[in-house]
NUKEBA-150269 format. One record per residue (C-alpha): residue number from 0; residue in one letter; x, y, z. Coordinates in steps of 0.25 Angstrom, whole numbers, plus 5000, padded with zeros to 4 digits. Example, Ala and Ser with C-alpha at 12.3 -4.5 7.8 and 13.67 -1.06 7.14 Angstrom:
! NUKEBA-150269
   seq   type   east   north     up
     0      A   5049    4982   5031
     1      S   5055    4996   5029
END
This chain:
! NUKEBA-150269
   seq   type   east   north     up
     0      M   5322    5395   5358
     1      N   5314    5395   5345
     2      I   5312    5383   5336
     3      L   5311    5384   5321
     4      M   5307    5371   5313
     5      L   5308    5369   5298
     6      A   5297    5359   5294
     7      K   5295    5352   5281
     8      E   5289    5340   5275
     9      K   5297    5340   5262
    10      G   5312    5340   5261
    11      G   5320    5350   5253
    12      A   5312    5362   5257
    13      G   5325    5369   5263
    14      A   5321    5367   5278
    15      S   5336    5365   5282
    16      T   5340    5377   5274
    17      L   5330    5385   5281
    18      A   5334    5379   5295
    19      R   5349    5383   5293
    20      E   5346    5396   5287
    21      L   5337    5401   5298
    22      G   5345    5395   5309
    23      V   5358    5402   5304
    24      I   5351    5415   5303
    25      A   5345    5414   5317
    26      A   5359    5411   5322
    27      A   5365    5423   5315
    28      E   5355    5431   5323
    29      G   5361    5426   5336
    30      Q   5351    5414   5339
    31      R   5356    5401   5344
    32      V   5351    5391   5333
    33      V   5350    5376   5334
    34      F   5347    5368   5321
    35      V   5339    5355   5324
    36      D   5340    5346   5312
    37      L   5329    5335   5312
    38      D   5330    5332   5297
    39      P   5337    5318   5294
    40      Q   5343    5325   5281
    41      A   5351    5334   5291
    42      S   5353    5345   5281
    43      L   5353    5355   5292
    44      S   5363    5347   5300
    45      K   5372    5345   5288
    46      W   5372    5360   5285
    47      W   5375    5363   5300
    48      N   5387    5353   5300
    49      R   5393    5360   5287
    50      R   5391    5373   5294
    51      T   5398    5369   5307
    52      A   5409    5360   5302
    53      S   5420    5371   5304
    54      A   5412    5380   5314
    55      A   5419    5383   5328
    56      G   5411    5384   5340
    57      Q   5396    5382   5343
    58      P   5388    5384   5330
    59      N   5375    5392   5329
    60      P   5366    5386   5324
    61      T   5369    5373   5331
    62      L   5363    5360   5326
    63      A   5354    5349   5333
    64      A   5350    5336   5327
    65      P   5341    5328   5337
    66      A   5333    5316   5334
    67      P   5318    5321   5332
    68      E   5314    5315   5345
    69      Q   5325    5323   5352
    70      L   5321    5336   5346
    71      V   5311    5341   5357
    72      A   5322    5338   5367
    73      T   5333    5345   5359
    74      L   5324    5357   5358
    75      E   5321    5357   5373
    76      R   5336    5356   5376
    77      L   5339    5368   5367
    78      R   5328    5376   5374
    79      Q   5332    5373   5388
    80      T   5346    5376   5386
    81      Q   5343    5388   5378
    82      A   5353    5384   5367
    83      A   5345    5389   5355
    84      D   5337    5401   5351
    85      L   5332    5394   5338
    86      V   5331    5380   5334
    87      V   5329    5377   5319
    88      I   5323    5363   5317
    89      D   5325    5356   5303
    90      V   5316    5344   5302
    91      P   5314    5333   5291
    92      P   5304    5334   5280
    93      S   5293    5327   5287
    94      V   5280    5328   5295
    95      H   5284    5317   5304
    96      S   5276    5318   5317
    97      F   5289    5322   5325
    98      L   5290    5335   5318
    99      L   5277    5340   5325
   100      S   5284    5340   5338
   101      V   5296    5348   5331
   102      M   5285    5358   5326
   103      R   5279    5360   5339
   104      A   5293    5363   5345
   105      A   5295    5374   5334
   106      D   5292    5388   5336
   107      F   5291    5390   5321
   108      I   5291    5381   5309
   109      L   5296    5385   5295
   110      V   5292    5376   5283
   111      P   5300    5377   5271
   112      S   5294    5374   5257
   113      R   5299    5375   5243
   114      P   5289    5381   5233
   115      T   5285    5368   5227
   116      S   5272    5360   5227
   117      D   5280    5348   5233
   118      D   5283    5356   5245
   119      F   5269    5362   5246
   120      E   5263    5349   5246
   121      A   5272    5344   5258
   122      L   5268    5356   5267
   123      P   5254    5352   5272
   124      A   5259    5341   5281
   125      V   5270    5349   5288
   126      V   5261    5361   5289
   127      D   5250    5353   5296
   128      M   5260    5348   5306
   129      I   5265    5362   5309
   130      E   5251    5366   5311
   131      R   5249    5355   5321
   132      S   5261    5360   5328
   133      G   5255    5374   5330
   134      K   5268    5381   5326
   135      R   5270    5393   5317
   136      Y   5276    5390   5303
   137      A   5279    5396   5290
   138      F   5284    5391   5276
   139      A   5297    5395   5269
   140      V   5297    5394   5254
   141      T   5311    5388   5251
   142      Q   5319    5385   5238
   143      A   5310    5395   5230
   144      P   5315    5398   5216
   145      T   5322    5412   5216
   146      G   5316    5423   5208
   147      R   5304    5432   5208
   148      R   5290    5428   5207
   149      I   5293    5413   5207
   150      R   5280    5406   5205
   151      A   5284    5394   5214
   152      V   5287    5404   5226
   153      E   5274    5413   5223
   154      E   5265    5401   5223
   155      A   5272    5395   5236
   156      I   5270    5406   5245
   157      P   5255    5406   5244
   158      I   5254    5391   5245
   159      L   5262    5391   5258
   160      A   5255    5403   5263
   161      R   5242    5395   5263
   162      Q   5248    5386   5273
   163      G   5256    5395   5282
   164      R   5266    5407   5281
   165      V   5277    5408   5272
   166      A   5290    5413   5279
   167      G   5298    5416   5267
   168      V   5304    5411   5253
   169      L   5318    5406   5251
   170      R   5322    5404   5237
   171      F   5332    5394   5232
   172      R   5345    5402   5234
   173      T   5359    5395   5232
   174      A   5364    5402   5245
   175      F   5356    5391   5253
   176      P   5363    5379   5248
   177      T   5376    5386   5246
   178      A   5376    5391   5260
   179      A   5371    5377   5266
   180      A   5383    5370   5259
   181      A   5393    5378   5267
   182      G   5385    5377   5280
   183      M   5380    5391   5279
   184      T   5366    5398   5277
   185      A   5362    5408   5266
   186      T   5362    5419   5276
   187      E   5377    5416   5279
   188      F   5381    5412   5264
   189      E   5375    5424   5257
   190      P   5369    5434   5268
   191      D   5365    5444   5257
   192      G   5359    5434   5248
   193      K   5344    5431   5244
   194      A   5344    5418   5252
   195      A   5349    5425   5265
   196      E   5338    5435   5263
   197      E   5327    5425   5262
   198      I   5332    5417   5274
   199      R   5333    5430   5282
   200      E   5318    5433   5278
   201      L   5314    5419   5282
   202      W   5321    5420   5296
   203      A   5314    5434   5299
   204      F   5301    5426   5297
   205      V   5305    5414   5305
   206      S   5312    5422   5316
   207      A   5300    5430   5318
   208      E   5291    5418   5320
   209      L   5301    5412   5330
   210      R   5300    5425   5338
   211      K   5285    5423   5339
   212      S   5289    5410   5347
   213      Q   5298    5417   5357
   214      P   5292    5420   5371
   215      L   5290    5435   5375
   216      A   5300    5441   5384
   217      P   5293    5445   5397
   218      A   5294    5460   5393
   219      E   5288    5457   5380
   220      F   5277    5448   5386
   221      S   5273    5459   5396
   222      R   5272    5469   5384
   223      Q   5262    5460   5377
   224      M   5253    5457   5389
   225      P   5241    5466   5391
   226      P   5241    5475   5404
   227      P   5236    5468   5416
   228      V   5221    5471   5420
   229      P   5219    5475   5434
   230      T   5211    5465   5442
   231      P   5204    5466   5456
   232      V   5211    5461   5468
   233      D   5202    5455   5478
   234      G   5190    5461   5471
   235      V   5196    5475   5473
   236      L   5200    5484   5460
   237      S   5213    5492   5461
   238      A   5213    5506   5458
   239      E   5219    5503   5445
   240      S   5209    5493   5441
   241      P   5198    5496   5431
   242      R   5184    5498   5437
END
């Protein structure tokens, strides 16, 4: 089971949008996805309710909304029951101390940021907490203006790159809010559109990072191990041992 966390200190950066878009694309690939909504605004939960209002059967992704102090127990239960392949956690805009434990539970952390000075100035505190957790992370530029050679975007990428990696750029596309209002995602609403293309590119980056956290299968592990070095037995070298 992999855990993806969306972290931010400033609201309105599009974390809930990223959570549902990435979760749905993972589910479309056959993964069992669980959303965990810790944000009191509950944007992810409200979207999920719209999505499942008339659904029949068990939805995928599913939703959990535990109290913050119950998160670790919830994740452990999901792991023990093998009920999920991917957990996507949306948190409130904060650097509250409890978020450090969420970060330590995550396999990868995605930090959305709009290309504005207000957003950039809010990043150091959350980046500092992530680095204390020791987990891998990357930024996603969100709600960027559309068009080529937009100054705000061209300036944002090197600013963010000085603090970490940049996973991708999502521009302000009407497909995102339009799809969300119907309980859908951009990849479902307009699968051949620009928004869907940007989400797929971002998911390719994120899924590659999540795969780095998966334990090697025994066969793969053995291929990566160096060959054994013969050792003496009771002080006697075998015929195959180097002399």
